[in-house]
Structures are given as C-alpha cells and as structure tokens.
C-alpha atoms as a printed R data frame, in Angstrom:
    type eleno elety resid chain resno       x       y      z
1   ATOM     1    CA   MET     A     1  65.009 135.615 68.183
2   ATOM     2    CA   LYS     A     2  65.035 139.339 67.558
3   ATOM     3    CA   ASP     A     3  64.508 140.700 64.054
4   ATOM     4    CA   SER     A     4  67.896 142.398 64.307
5   ATOM     5    CA   ASP     A     5  69.533 139.023 64.998
6   ATOM     6    CA   VAL     A     6  67.945 137.534 61.885
7   ATOM     7    CA   ARG     A     7  69.191 140.471 59.800
8   ATOM     8    CA   ILE     A     8  72.691 140.071 61.231
9   ATOM     9    CA   LEU     A     9  72.679 136.328 60.552
10  ATOM    10    CA   LYS     A    10  71.676 136.967 56.939
11  ATOM    11    CA   LYS     A    11  74.509 139.479 56.585
12  ATOM    12    CA   ILE     A    12  76.946 136.926 58.040
13  ATOM    13    CA   VAL     A    13  75.834 134.454 55.380
14  ATOM    14    CA   SER     A    14  76.346 137.145 52.739
15  ATOM    15    CA   GLU     A    15  79.892 137.834 53.957
16  ATOM    16    CA   ILE     A    16  80.772 134.133 53.967
17  ATOM    17    CA   GLU     A    17  79.339 133.728 50.477
18  ATOM    18    CA   TYR     A    18  81.492 136.635 49.302
19  ATOM    19    CA   LEU     A    19  84.533 134.920 50.798
20  ATOM    20    CA   GLU     A    20  83.575 131.628 49.147
21  ATOM    21    CA   SER     A    21  83.259 133.322 45.753
22  ATOM    22    CA   LEU     A    22  86.564 135.141 46.244
23  ATOM    23    CA   LEU     A    23  88.394 131.903 47.014
24  ATOM    24    CA   ALA     A    24  86.426 129.524 44.776
25  ATOM    25    CA   GLU     A    25  89.289 128.692 42.404
26  ATOM    26    CA   ILE     A    26  92.217 129.619 44.643
27  ATOM    27    CA   ASP     A    27  94.491 127.138 46.374
28  ATOM    28    CA   LEU     A    28  96.709 128.019 49.325
29  ATOM    29    CA   GLY     A    29  99.761 128.774 47.161
30  ATOM    30    CA   SER     A    30  97.830 131.168 44.919
31  ATOM    31    CA   PHE     A    31  96.255 132.749 47.972
32  ATOM    32    CA   LEU     A    32  99.626 133.396 49.613
33  ATOM    33    CA   ALA     A    33 100.985 134.854 46.365
34  ATOM    34    CA   ASP     A    34  98.244 137.503 46.122
35  ATOM    35    CA   GLU     A    35  98.356 140.195 48.804
36  ATOM    36    CA   THR     A    36  95.086 141.739 47.634
37  ATOM    37    CA   ILE     A    37  93.208 138.470 48.124
38  ATOM    38    CA   GLU     A    38  94.920 137.934 51.483
39  ATOM    39    CA   ARG     A    39  93.801 141.351 52.693
40  ATOM    40    CA   ALA     A    40  90.275 141.054 51.261
41  ATOM    41    CA   SER     A    41  89.859 137.668 52.922
42  ATOM    42    CA   SER     A    42  91.157 138.981 56.230
43  ATOM    43    CA   MET     A    43  88.814 141.962 56.123
44  ATOM    44    CA   THR     A    44  85.824 139.791 55.262
45  ATOM    45    CA   THR     A    45  86.684 137.489 58.151
46  ATOM    46    CA   ILE     A    46  86.860 140.532 60.412
47  ATOM    47    CA   ASN     A    47  83.433 141.591 59.118
48  ATOM    48    CA   VAL     A    48  81.938 138.203 60.023
49  ATOM    49    CA   GLY     A    49  83.352 138.481 63.535
50  ATOM    50    CA   GLU     A    50  82.180 142.054 63.950
51  ATOM    51    CA   LEU     A    51  78.671 141.023 62.929
52  ATOM    52    CA   ALA     A    52  78.792 138.094 65.365
53  ATOM    53    CA   LYS     A    53  79.635 140.559 68.140
54  ATOM    54    CA   ARG     A    54  76.449 142.497 67.334
55  ATOM    55    CA   LEU     A    55  74.148 139.545 67.987
56  ATOM    56    CA   SER     A    56  72.025 139.985 71.102
57  ATOM    57    CA   LYS     A    57  72.622 138.392 74.483
58  ATOM    58    CA   GLU     A    58  69.298 136.628 73.999
59  ATOM    59    CA   PHE     A    59  70.603 135.078 70.775
60  ATOM    60    CA   TYR     A    60  73.647 133.673 72.535
61  ATOM    61    CA   ALA     A    61  71.478 132.434 75.414
62  ATOM    62    CA   GLU     A    62  69.348 130.539 72.863
63  ATOM    63    CA   HIS     A    63  72.427 129.228 71.004
64  ATOM    64    CA   PRO     A    64  75.129 128.756 73.654
65  ATOM    65    CA   GLY     A    65  77.275 126.371 71.600
66  ATOM    66    CA   THR     A    66  77.354 128.351 68.381
67  ATOM    67    CA   GLU     A    67  80.648 128.805 66.581
68  ATOM    68    CA   LEU     A    68  79.733 132.454 66.088
69  ATOM    69    CA   ARG     A    69  81.471 133.145 69.410
70  ATOM    70    CA   PHE     A    70  84.686 131.866 67.816
71  ATOM    71    CA   ALA     A    71  84.106 134.115 64.800
72  ATOM    72    CA   ALA     A    72  83.935 137.090 67.162
73  ATOM    73    CA   LYS     A    73  87.185 136.041 68.854
74  ATOM    74    CA   THR     A    74  88.826 135.416 65.488
75  ATOM    75    CA   ARG     A    75  87.901 138.970 64.520
76  ATOM    76    CA   ASP     A    76  89.824 140.286 67.509
77  ATOM    77    CA   VAL     A    77  92.916 138.245 66.642
78  ATOM    78    CA   TYR     A    78  92.817 139.302 62.975
79  ATOM    79    CA   ALA     A    79  92.068 142.948 63.713
80  ATOM    80    CA   HIS     A    80  94.726 143.309 66.388
81  ATOM    81    CA   GLY     A    81  97.280 140.741 65.237
82  ATOM    82    CA   TYR     A    82  99.075 143.302 63.121
83  ATOM    83    CA   PHE     A    83 102.262 141.677 61.813
84  ATOM    84    CA   THR     A    84 101.689 138.365 63.585
85  ATOM    85    CA   LEU     A    85  98.656 137.397 61.482
86  ATOM    86    CA   SER     A    86  99.161 134.133 59.628
87  ATOM    87    CA   PHE     A    87  97.559 134.263 56.203
88  ATOM    88    CA   GLU     A    88  97.656 130.463 56.107
89  ATOM    89    CA   THR     A    89  95.306 130.562 59.100
90  ATOM    90    CA   VAL     A    90  93.083 133.091 57.336
91  ATOM    91    CA   TYR     A    91  92.856 130.751 54.344
92  ATOM    92    CA   LYS     A    92  92.143 127.698 56.490
93  ATOM    93    CA   THR     A    93  89.416 129.558 58.395
94  ATOM    94    CA   ALA     A    94  87.854 130.717 55.133
95  ATOM    95    CA   VAL     A    95  87.808 127.379 53.337
96  ATOM    96    CA   GLU     A    96  87.355 124.932 56.220
97  ATOM    97    CA   ASP     A    97  85.537 126.673 59.054
98  ATOM    98    CA   TYR     A    98  83.297 129.251 57.412
99  ATOM    99    CA   PRO     A    99  81.431 126.922 55.033
100 ATOM   100    CA   ARG     A   100  80.421 124.864 58.085
101 ATOM   101    CA   LEU     A   101  79.512 128.043 59.967
102 ATOM   102    CA   LYS     A   102  77.413 129.234 57.025
103 ATOM   103    CA   LEU     A   103  75.387 125.999 57.066
104 ATOM   104    CA   ALA     A   104  74.790 126.342 60.817
105 ATOM   105    CA   VAL     A   105  73.686 129.956 60.433
106 ATOM   106    CA   LEU     A   106  71.380 129.086 57.541
107 ATOM   107    CA   GLU     A   107  69.834 126.384 59.716
108 ATOM   108    CA   MET     A   108  69.257 128.905 62.524
109 ATOM   109    CA   ILE     A   109  67.586 131.299 60.084
110 ATOM   110    CA   GLU     A   110  65.409 128.525 58.670
111 ATOM   111    CA   GLU     A   111  64.363 127.365 62.146
112 ATOM   112    CA   GLU     A   112  63.498 130.915 63.185
113 ATOM   113    CA   GLU     A   113  61.465 131.560 60.062
114 ATOM   114    CA   ALA     A   114  59.642 128.233 60.490
115 ATOM   115    CA   ALA     A   115  58.834 129.126 64.108
116 ATOM   116    CA   ARG     A   116  57.558 132.527 63.046
117 ATOM   117    CA   ASP     A   117  55.460 130.971 60.281
118 ATOM   118    CA   ALA     A   118  53.968 128.469 62.742
119 ATOM   119    CA   LEU     A   119  53.103 131.252 65.188
120 ATOM   120    CA   TYR     A   120  51.584 133.313 62.402
121 ATOM   121    CA   GLU     A   121  49.511 130.334 61.237
122 ATOM   122    CA   LYS     A   122  48.348 129.662 64.805
123 ATOM   123    CA   GLU     A   123  47.251 133.286 65.237
124 ATOM   124    CA   LEU     A   124  45.504 133.180 61.890
125 ATOM   125    CA   MET     A   125  43.606 130.014 62.778
126 ATOM   126    CA   GLU     A   126  42.630 131.453 66.177
127 ATOM   127    CA   ALA     A   127  41.253 134.558 64.465
128 ATOM   128    CA   ILE     A   128  39.209 132.394 62.124
129 ATOM   129    CA   GLY     A   129  38.037 130.215 65.036
130 ATOM   130    CA   ASP     A   130  36.971 133.289 67.006
131 ATOM   131    CA   GLY     A   131  34.779 134.443 64.141
132 ATOM   132    CA   ARG     A   132  37.181 137.163 63.101
133 ATOM   133    CA   ALA     A   133  37.481 135.926 59.546
134 ATOM   134    CA   ASP     A   134  37.766 139.477 58.223
135 ATOM   135    CA   ILE     A   135  40.801 140.089 60.441
136 ATOM   136    CA   ALA     A   136  42.209 136.692 59.505
137 ATOM   137    CA   ALA     A   137  41.722 137.435 55.822
138 ATOM   138    CA   GLY     A   138  43.523 140.751 56.233
139 ATOM   139    CA   ARG     A   139  46.419 139.067 57.991
140 ATOM   140    CA   TYR     A   140  46.545 136.454 55.268
141 ATOM   141    CA   VAL     A   141  46.868 139.102 52.564
142 ATOM   142    CA   VAL     A   142  49.524 140.959 54.573
143 ATOM   143    CA   GLY     A   143  51.317 137.645 55.107
144 ATOM   144    CA   ILE     A   144  51.349 136.937 51.393
145 ATOM   145    CA   GLU     A   145  52.696 140.409 50.650
146 ATOM   146    CA   SER     A   146  55.395 139.959 53.304
147 ATOM   147    CA   ALA     A   147  56.334 136.612 51.779
148 ATOM   148    CA   ARG     A   148  56.489 138.149 48.302
149 ATOM   149    CA   GLU     A   149  58.694 140.963 49.605
150 ATOM   150    CA   ARG     A   150  60.980 138.451 51.337
151 ATOM   151    CA   LEU     A   151  61.298 136.485 48.071
152 ATOM   152    CA   ARG     A   152  62.162 139.695 46.199
153 ATOM   153    CA   GLN     A   153  64.824 140.510 48.794
154 ATOM   154    CA   LEU     A   154  66.329 137.023 48.616
155 ATOM   155    CA   LYS     A   155  66.351 137.180 44.817
156 ATOM   156    CA   ASN     A   156  68.101 140.563 44.916
157 ATOM   157    CA   GLU     A   157  70.629 139.298 47.473
158 ATOM   158    CA   SER     A   158  71.426 136.221 45.413
159 ATOM   159    CA   SER     A   159  71.926 138.327 42.280
160 ATOM   160    CA   GLY     A   160  74.259 140.710 44.129
161 ATOM   161    CA   ASP     A   161  71.919 143.697 44.134
162 ATOM   162    CA   SER     A   162  71.775 144.013 47.935
163 ATOM   163    CA   GLU     A   163  73.782 146.351 50.177
C-alpha cells in the first residue's frame, strides 16, 4: 500500500471519529431538530467520501470489497442531492455504517503497518546476517526514531492537536 493511502486512511478515521464525537449523545429526534448538526454531519460524511475517492487504484485492487467505495458514492449523493438529501439517512449512515467502516479501516492500517514492520525486520536481520551490523544498527536507531515520531503523531491526533 502506498504511503499516501495510509495517510488518507488515517484521515478517514479522524473524520469518522469527529462524527462519532459530534453525535455521541444525540438521538435521531435531536439530530433532526438541529440544522447545524445536520449540516456538519453531512459535510463530514462528504469529507469521508472525498478522501475515499483519493485512494489509489492499487489500494482498491488490494481491497476490492471495501465499503470505502460506498463512502465515495455516498459523497456524490450527499454533495449533489441538494434538496432531496434525507437527513435521516445521514444520521443512519453516521451511527450505523461509519463505526463499522472505521473498524475496517483501522484493521487495514494495522495490517499494513504490521507488514511494513515485518519487512523492516527481515531487512534488518539480512543486514546483520551479511555482516553489515553497522548498517543494521543504524537502521535500528532510525527505526526507533520513526516509531517514536509515529507515537508522538498518534498522541497529538488523539488529543486533537492534528490538522
């Protein structure tokens, strides 16, 4: 998977988490009574679909059954539905479909990062086996710094300090 796809997937998770926090204590009746929340939810749903459209062809070839294709189509309906948009549908999508989509996307990210870690470990072990311990040691230090940076980014994202 391309690095850009991983970044997009993480942003999709961020958008869904925003939507979850927006609607955490809101039932359908309260949702339909608040135009600001209706519009914010619609726009966030559009954002998820727009991000899904930016995923690479290679991503979709690797994940042909992903619901992200539906998110992209939903974006088109919401963005171009004008006065025919059903806010009940927006709510249902947000509270029923997107939590499931978020879990699937998180799983994809986790699988990709595990695959990358395994490849990195394999390369590291090959370098050690080939007598290039100095190179392997350098990669190890860089790997640790990359991991620390990734943890800092995740911490910032979870505290709301990101983009």
